C-alpha positions as CSV (number, residue, x, y, z in Angstrom):
1,M,16.3,27.5,10.4
2,T,17.3,26.2,7.0
3,S,15.9,28.0,4.0
4,F,14.3,26.0,1.3
5,P,15.6,27.0,-2.2
6,P,12.8,27.0,-4.8
7,S,14.8,24.5,-6.9
8,A,14.8,22.0,-4.0
9,L,11.1,22.3,-3.5
10,S,10.4,21.9,-7.3
11,L,12.6,18.9,-7.5
12,A,11.0,17.3,-4.4
13,G,7.6,17.9,-6.1
14,F,8.8,16.3,-9.3
15,A,10.1,13.2,-7.4
16,L,6.8,13.0,-5.5
17,A,4.9,13.1,-8.7
18,H,7.1,10.4,-10.3
19,A,6.8,8.1,-7.3
20,A,3.0,8.6,-7.1
21,W,2.7,7.8,-10.9
22,S,4.7,4.6,-10.4
23,M,2.5,3.5,-7.5
24,A,-0.7,4.4,-9.3
25,D,0.2,1.8,-11.9
26,A,1.6,-0.8,-9.4
27,D,0.2,-4.2,-8.9
28,P,-1.3,-4.9,-5.5
29,G,1.5,-5.6,-3.0
30,E,4.2,-4.2,-5.4
31,M,6.5,-1.8,-3.7
32,L,8.0,1.4,-5.2
33,C,11.4,0.9,-6.7
34,P,13.3,3.7,-4.9
35,L,14.2,6.5,-7.2
36,G,16.4,9.5,-7.2
37,V,16.1,12.7,-9.2
38,I,19.3,14.7,-9.5
39,Q,19.7,18.2,-10.9
40,E,23.0,19.1,-12.3
41,R,24.4,22.6,-11.9
42,D,23.3,23.4,-15.5
43,G,19.7,22.6,-14.6
44,A,19.6,19.2,-16.3
45,R,17.6,16.5,-14.5
46,R,18.1,12.8,-14.4
47,I,16.0,10.0,-12.9
48,L,17.9,7.1,-11.3
49,R,16.2,3.8,-10.1
50,F,17.7,1.7,-7.4
51,E,16.9,-2.0,-7.7
52,A,18.4,-4.6,-5.3
53,D,17.5,-8.0,-3.9
54,T,15.7,-6.3,-1.0
55,Q,13.9,-3.0,-0.5
56,E,16.3,-2.2,2.3
57,Q,19.3,-2.7,0.1
58,A,17.8,-0.5,-2.6
59,I,17.0,2.3,-0.1
60,I,20.6,2.2,1.3
61,A,22.0,2.3,-2.3
62,G,19.8,5.3,-3.1
63,K,20.6,7.2,0.0
64,D,24.4,6.6,-0.5
65,A,24.1,7.8,-4.1
66,M,22.3,10.9,-3.0
67,H,24.8,11.6,-0.3
68,R,27.6,11.4,-3.0
69,A,25.6,13.6,-5.3
70,S,25.7,16.4,-2.7
71,T,29.3,17.2,-3.6
72,E,28.7,17.4,-7.4
73,M,25.0,18.3,-8.1
74,A,22.9,21.4,-7.5
75,A,20.1,19.4,-5.9
76,W,18.6,16.0,-5.5
77,A,15.4,14.3,-4.3
78,F,15.1,10.6,-3.3
79,A,11.7,8.9,-3.2
80,R,10.9,5.6,-1.4
81,E,7.9,3.9,0.1
82,G,7.5,3.5,3.8
83,A,5.0,2.9,6.6
84,W,4.0,5.6,9.1
85,R,2.3,5.2,12.4
86,K,1.0,8.3,14.1
87,M,1.4,8.5,17.8
88,G,-1.3,6.5,19.6
89,A,-2.4,4.7,16.4
90,E,-2.3,1.0,16.2
91,K,-2.3,0.7,12.4
92,T,0.4,1.9,10.0
93,G,-0.3,3.6,6.7
94,D,1.5,3.7,3.5
95,V,3.6,6.8,2.7
96,L,5.8,8.1,0.1
97,A,8.9,9.6,1.7
98,I,10.8,12.2,-0.4
99,D,14.2,13.2,1.0
100,F,15.5,16.4,-0.7
101,W,18.5,18.7,-0.6
102,S,19.9,21.6,-2.6
103,V,22.9,23.8,-2.4
104,G,22.2,26.3,0.3
105,M,20.5,23.8,2.6
106,T,22.3,22.9,5.8
107,D,20.3,19.7,6.3
108,V,18.3,17.1,4.3
109,A,14.5,17.5,4.5
110,T,11.9,14.8,4.1
111,L,8.3,15.1,2.9
112,I,6.1,12.3,4.2
113,Q,3.0,11.9,2.0
114,P,0.3,9.3,2.9
115,F,-1.2,7.4,0.0
116,S,-3.7,4.5,-0.5
117,R,-3.0,1.7,-2.9
118,A,-5.4,0.7,-5.6
119,E,-6.5,-2.6,-4.0
120,R,-9.7,-4.5,-3.8
121,G,-11.5,-2.6,-6.5
122,G,-10.4,0.8,-5.1
123,R,-8.3,3.3,-6.8
124,F,-4.9,4.9,-6.0
125,R,-5.2,8.0,-3.8
126,I,-2.9,10.7,-2.5
127,G,-4.4,11.7,0.8
128,G,-4.0,12.5,4.4
129,V,-1.9,15.3,5.8
130,P,1.7,15.5,4.5
131,T,4.3,16.2,7.1
132,L,7.8,17.7,6.8
133,V,10.9,16.7,8.7
134,L,14.1,18.8,8.6
135,G,17.1,16.7,9.8
136,D,15.6,15.0,12.8
137,T,12.9,17.6,13.6
138,L,9.3,17.3,12.7
139,L,8.3,20.9,11.6
140,A,5.2,22.5,13.1
141,K,2.2,22.7,10.7
142,D,2.3,26.5,10.4
143,V,6.0,26.3,9.4
144,A,5.7,23.3,7.2
145,Q,2.5,24.2,5.3
146,P,3.9,26.8,2.9
147,V,6.9,24.5,2.2
148,I,4.6,21.6,1.6
149,Q,2.4,23.7,-0.7
150,A,5.5,24.7,-2.8
151,I,6.4,21.0,-3.1
152,V,2.9,20.1,-4.3
153,D,3.1,23.0,-6.7
154,G,6.3,21.3,-8.1
155,V,4.2,18.2,-8.9
156,H,2.9,20.2,-11.9
157,A,6.4,20.2,-13.4
158,H,5.9,16.5,-14.2
159,S,3.9,16.7,-17.4
160,A,2.6,13.1,-17.2
161,V,1.3,13.6,-13.6
162,A,0.0,17.2,-13.6
163,E,-3.4,16.2,-15.1
164,L,-3.7,13.1,-13.0
165,W,-2.9,14.6,-9.6
166,P,-6.3,16.1,-8.9
167,S,-8.0,12.7,-9.6
168,W,-5.8,11.0,-7.1
169,Q,-6.8,13.4,-4.2
């Protein structure tokens, strides 16, 4: 099993926070502009946005950039919006998907966090049960839970979101 370096979990939490912050202010129907957060070997972080004519093109560009970053950077996280359908369910739900990797990891991991848009008088919400995928394997809840908690703890590294996060739950 791949270990999860604390720096990777913190960076994934920061990317989740920034993506949620973007969606909390989004107009109804507006999709998240895919974003990457890269951490250089000296610890410096940079946020990159991936705009394109289509969401698919933006996601492909972001994933390609993160793949290239694996040779030069200490860690990266890539946030995008997606839809998730649980087995047996007819409806899909909105999710934020955060791919993340760090030196020392043998595979890319993905946190899948359900959210609700601020539509029809409602408010933005982070909710539902997040899941964790490592490579192509959905991790069991008992294995994933401490990793997910460490990622959510990393949300508090985002100074603009740390105070807002509890109100979104």
